[in-house]
N, C-alpha and C positions, 0 to 999 in steps of 0.2 A: 786337398784338391779343390779347384774352383767350383763354385756353385753356379747354377744356371741363372742368368739375369736377362729377362725378356727385353730390356732396354739396351743390352749390349749385343748388337747384331752386325752381321757382315753387310758391307755396302760395296757398290761399284766404285771405280776411281772417281766418279762424279758425285758420289754420296748417296746414290739410290740404294734402298735396301735390297738384299739378295734373298729370294724366296727358296732357292734350292741350289746348294753348292756341291751336291753329290752326283746328280744325274743330268746328263745332257738332254737338251730339248730335241725330241725326235718326232717324226711323222708316224705315229702309232708305236706300239710296244717294241716291234722289231724293225721299225723303219729307220732310214738314214738320219743322221744328225742334221739339224737345220741351221743354215747360215744366220738365221735371225736370233740364234742364241748368243746375244751380244756378250753375256758374262763369260761364256766359254771362250769366245774369241779374245776378249780382253785378258783373261787369265793366261791363255796360251801365248798371245802376242807379247805380253809383259814378261812372261817367264823366259821367252827366247832372248830377251834383251837384258837379262840380269847379270850376265858375265861378259867381260871383254878382256882379251880378244879370243881366249880359248873357248872350245865348245862348252856349253852349259853341262852337258853330260857326255860321256865317252871321250873325255879330253885326252886320256892316255891311250895311245894305240900304236899299232904297227900295220904295215900294208905291203902288198906285192902285186905284181901283174901276172897274168896267166892266160890260160885257154880253157874254155868250156867245150866239151865234145858231147854231142847228142848220141847216146847209145841206143835209144829206143824212140822211134817216131811217135809223136803224140798228137798227130793231126786229127785223130778220132775225137780228141777232147778240146784242142785249142788250135786256132788259126795263127797263133804267134809264130813268126818265122823262126825264131831261135829254137823252137821245139818241133819243127817240121823237117823232115828229110834226115834219116839216120846217117850218122857220120859227120854231120854239119859241125863246123868249128866256129867259135865266137870268141873274140878277144874280151878280156875282162880285167877287173881290178878288185881286190879284196882288202878290207880293213877290219882288223880285230882289235878289241879294246876292252878295258874295264868300263864300268858305268859311272860310279859316284866320285872316284878320285880325281884329283887335279892332274895336270900334264906331267908333273914330276912324281906322282904317287907310285906305289909298288905294283908290280905285275902279279904279285902273289896274294893280293887282298881277297877276302871272302866276299865276292861280288859277282853278279852275272857278267858274262862276257858278251860284248857286241859282236855280231857276225854279219857284216855288211858286204854285199856283193853288187858290183856294177858291171852289167853286160853291155858291150858296145854292139848292139844288134843292127841288122840291116833296116830296121824300122825305128831307130833311135835308141836311146839308152833305156835299159830296164834295170831297176834296182830292187834287190831283196834286202830289206833292212831288218835283220832278225837277231836272235840271241843264242846263247849256248844252252838255254832251257826251252822246253816246249810251251811254257806258260809264263804268266807275269803276275805281279803283286796285286794289281788293280785292273778293273775292266771298263772304266769310263775315263776318258781323257780329262774330264773336269777335275779329277783328283790327282792328276799327274804332277802339277807344280807343287802341291802340298806334299806328295810322297817324296819327291826329290829334295825338297827342303829338309826333310828328316834325315836324308842321307848325307847332306852337305854339312858344313861347319855351323856351329851355333853363332848367331849374329852378335852376341855379346862376348862370349869367351873365345870364339874362333877355334873351338875344339869340336871334334866329332862327338855325337851324343847318342849313347845307347838308349837313354831315356826317350828321346824323340822318336827313334825308330820303333821301339816297342810300344810306346803310347799310340802311335799311328796304327801299327799292325794289330794291336789288341782291339782297336776300334774298327778295324777293317778285316773281318774274318775271311773275306775272299782271298786274303794273302796266305792262308795256311798251306795251300798246295806248294806255292813257290818257296815259302820258308822251309818246308820239309825237304825240298830239293837243295836249297842253297846251303843249309847247315848240315846236309848229308855228305857222303863221301865224294860226290862229284861237284862239291861247291867251289873247289879251287882247281882248275885245270893245271896239269903239269906244264904244258906248253900250249901255244895256240894250235900247234899241229895235232894235238891229242885231245881235241874236244869236238863234240857234236855241234851241229848248227841246226837251227830251226827258223822257218819263216814266222813261226809263232801264231800269227793270225790265220784266219780262213780267207781265201781269195776265190774269185770266180773265173773259171776258164770258159771260153766260148769258141766253138769250132766254126768252120766256114759256113755251115748250114744254120748257124744260130743256136745250136744245142748248147745248153749250159750245164756246168758241173761245178761243185764246190771242191776246193783242193787245199791241202796243207803240205808245206815243204819240209823235208828232212834231209840233212847232210851228215854222212858218216865218214870219219877220217880213215884213210888207208893205214895209217900208223897205229890205229886203235885208240880207244879212250883211256887216258891215264890221268890220275889226279894226285894232288898233294894232300897229305894229312897235315893237320894244323901245326904240329911241331916243326916239320920240315919247311912248311910255308913261311913260318916265322924266321927260321934260320936263313932261308934264301932272301927274305926281306932285308935282313941285316947285311948279307954278303953281296947280293946282286939284285937290287929291286927292279932291274931291267931284264931279268932272266928270260922272260917269254919273248920280248922284243929281240934280244940277242940271238935266241935260239932260232927264230924264224929267219932272220937275216943270214945267219951262218949256215943254216941248212940249205937255203937256196944257193948261197955262194959256193957251197961245196958240191952242188949237183944233186943233193938229196931233196928232191922237189916234193913238197907237201901235196897231197891229193885227197879229194873228197868225192864220194858218190852221192848224187842227188836222187832222192826218191820223192814221190808224192803219194798222199792218200787221196783217192778220188771218191767223192760222195755225190751220187746222183742228185740233181737239182731238187726235185720234189722230196726225195728222202731226207735231204738236209733240213728242210723246214719242219719235218715231222719226226726227226731223230729223238731218241729218248732223253736227250739233253740239248741245250742250246749250243749249236756248233760255233756260234759267234762270240761266246764267252771265252775270253783269252786267258782266264784263270783255270781252264779245264782242257784236257786232251780228248781226242776222239779215239776210241778203241781200235787198236791194230787188228784185233780179231774181226771186228765188223768191217773195217776198211783197211786191208793189208797194204804194206808199202809196195809201190811199183817203181822200178828203176827208170830214171829218165836219162841221166848222163853222168859225166864225171868232169871235175875241173881240177887243173893242175896249176900251181903257182911256180913259175920258173924264171921270174925276173924281179930283182930287187929294185926299190926306188933309186932313181938317179940323184934326186934331191929330195930329202925328207919333207921339207916345208912345202915345196911345189906339188909333190906327188901324194903325200899322206895328210899333212896338216891342212892343205887347201882342198882336199877331196871332200865332196859333198854327196850325200845320199838322201833319198826321199822315197817313201813308199808310194808317193804320188807319181813317180816316174814309171809309168806303165806303158805298155805297147798294145796294139790291137790284138784282141784275143785273151787279154788278161785284165780283169776288172776288180774293183774293191767290193768287199762284202759290207753288210751293215754293222759289223763289229764296231762298237762305239769307241773302243780304244784306237782302232785303226783309223776311223773317221777323223778323230782329232789329230792323229799323226800326219794325215794327208795334208793338213794345213800347216801344222807346227814345224815340221822338219824343213820344208822349203822356206818358210818364213825365218827360221833361225839362220839359214844360210844367207838369205838376203841381207840380214843384219850383220852376220859375222864376216862373210867374205864379200858380199855386195850383190847388187841386182844382176850383175853380169858374171856370176860365178861359173856359169856354164861355158864361158869362153876360155877358162883355164884348161890347159891341155888334159889333165887327168879327168876332168868332168866333161870335156867336149865330146859330143857324139862323133862317130866315124862317118856318119851319113851327112849330106848337105842339110843345112838349117835354113828354112825359109819362113820368116815371120816378120811382124811389124813391131816387135818389142825392141826398139832401137835406143841408142844413146845411153845416158846415165854414167855414173862413175865407173871408170875403167872399161868403158865400152870399146871394143875393138872390131866389131862386125862392120862390114862394108855395106852401104846401101846399094842395092843392085839396080835400082831405078828410081824415078821420081815418085813412084807410087808407094806410099807407106800407109795405106788404109785399105780396108776391105769391108763390103763389096766395092768393086771398081769395074770400070768399063774397058780396062786396058789389059796389060799383060801380067798383072799381079797374081800371086798364087791364090788359088781357091781351095775350098774344103775338099776333103776326100771322103765321100759318103760311106765307103766301105769301112772306114775307121771309127764310125760312130759306135758308142757303147750299146751293148745289148740291154743291160739293165735288168730290173725286176720290178714287179708291181709293189706299190706301197699304199697303205691306207691306214686310217685311224685318226683320232683326235690329237691335236698338238698338245703336248704336256711333258712334264719332267717325270718320266717313268722310272720306277725302281729297276736297276740294271739286271735283267735276267732273273733267274730264280735264286733262292737262298740256300741251295745245297752246297755249303762251303766245306763239307766234311767227308763225303763219300770217296772222292778221289785221293785226298791225302791219307785217308784211312787205308785204302787199297795199297798205296805206296808204302805206308808204315808197316803194314803186314807182309809186304813183299820182301823187304830187306832183312838181312840176317840179324841175329841178336847182337853180334859184335858191332855191326854198323849202327844199330839202334843206340848202343852205348856211346859211340862216338858222336852221333847226332845229338843226344841229350847233353853230352859234355860241351859240344860246340855252342848249343843254345844257352846252356848255363853260364858259359864264359862271357856271354854278352848280356843276356837277360839278368843275370846275377848282379850286374853293375848298376841296375836301376834301383834307386832308393825307395821309390814309392811302392808300397805293398799293393795298392789298388791296381796299378798297372800290371804288376807281376801276377796278381790274382786273376785279373781279367784274361791275360794271355794264357795262363795255365788252364783256366776253364775252357778256353778255345781248344787247347790241345786235348783236354779230357773229352770234349765232344767229338774229336776225331777218333780217339781210342782211349779208354780209361787208363790203360797202361802208359800211354804217352804222357798224359797229364800228371799222373802220379809220379812218374820218374822225374819229370822236369821239376815238380814241386819239391821232391826230395833233394834233387841236385842243387837247388838254390836255397834250401832250408826254409821253405814256406809252408806253414801249417794251414791246411784247408780241410774242412769237413765235407768230403766228396759226397756223402750220403744226402746232403742237403742241396745238392746241385740239381 
C-alpha cells in the first residue's frame, strides 16, 4: 500500500492546496453549508459534468404518471398546499432507478434504488428525491464524487472494482449502516412496485403560524416489500436485465396500478436539536418508537410514459424544488444536493429543462430567467427585470423561508459524531440468523475479490466493532486470519 508523502497533496483545479477534502465549510458545527466553500462547489460542479449525455448517477430507470391523494390534513404542521385539505388530489410523476449502473445496466444489481417523486402542486413543483433505503453511505456532499467514482468503472481497465468500493468503505466507517442494509435480504428489490421509499434526509415543515417541525418521509408499497436473493437476481440478470422496468410498465398497462402510502415522522423543532443523536446525519435513522409514523396520503401510478425519452430520460428532479411550508435542514449531504442536482440538469438537459412537459409546473410561471438554449417561454412584457415601476411580477412575502438561527465560527467541522456502530449493531442483532448467513455470504462474494489484505482487514475490523460475531463471520468467510484479541 502507498505510504504518506507530505509533498503529494490535493489541489484545486487551479493548483491551490486543499486543506480539508472530507468536511464542508459550515457556519458553526450544525450550521448550513457556506457558498464560499469553493472546493465543494468545484467538486460538485465538475462531477456533474463528467458524463454525457446520460445521468452521472441513476442512469437506468423507469417512470410513470399518477395521482397523490391527501388522506390526512397536515395543516397543523405545514402550510404547503399539497398537504392541506383532506381529499386533495395532486398530479405527479415518479421515476425509479438503480444508482451506479449505466443506462443499459441490469435492474437486478445489488445497488440502492432511486425513488424520485415530482408533485405538480398549486404552488409549483415539489420534488422528493429519495432512495429505497432510509440512510446513505456518506454524510457530507464533499465526499460524494469520490464515493461514486468507486462505484463506477476503473479509469484504466473500464471494469467495476470491488477493491475501490471496499477501500473507500473501509476508510469511511459511516458507511457501515448502509452496507449492512445493502448486502442484506432487502438489497435487491424484486420489482419497483415492491420496495419501500424514503426521503432519507430530514426536512423542515412550517405551518401558517410559523411553527416549525422536522420531518422524515417514508413510503410503503401496497403490494408489500419483496426482494431477490442473489442467485435469482443473477439468473434474472442473464434472462431479462430489464425485469423491473418491464414489470412496472406491464402492471400499469394491465390496470394493476402500483400504490404507496406516504408517512412522516414529525419531530418537534426544539426536540430535534436536542435529540439523543444528530437528526441531520443521513447515515442514521430516527427511532419509530420515539417518533411514530403518521399517515399523510397515498399515491397511485396509473399512466405509462407516452415517449420514454421525453417523459423519463428528460425528467429532472431536485431536492431544491421546494414549495412554501417545506424547507431544507442543515443536513450536509442535503445541502450539497440542493446545488448539485439542479446543476447536473442544467448541464445534461439544459438551462431551460423546466420547459420540457414532464418537468413543467401546472401553474403559471412568472420570472425573468429568459432565453438560453432551447428557451421556449414567451416574454409577457417589455419588463424583464425586478424591481421595476411597472406591471412586472413582484415578490410574495408569504413565501419567504422561515429558516432557523445559525451561529458559530466558520470552519471545516468533523461531520456529526463518530458513533458509526450502534445503529448497524441494532440492525445486525434484529435480523434472523439465516439472514445473517446470507448477509455474510453477499459481503464475502464482493469483499473476497479484493487482493489487498490491508483493505480486507480494515473492513473486517469495522464489522467487528459493529458486533464481534459480524466481524468474525466475515473474516472466516473470506479466509482472513485476524487476532481479534488485539483489536
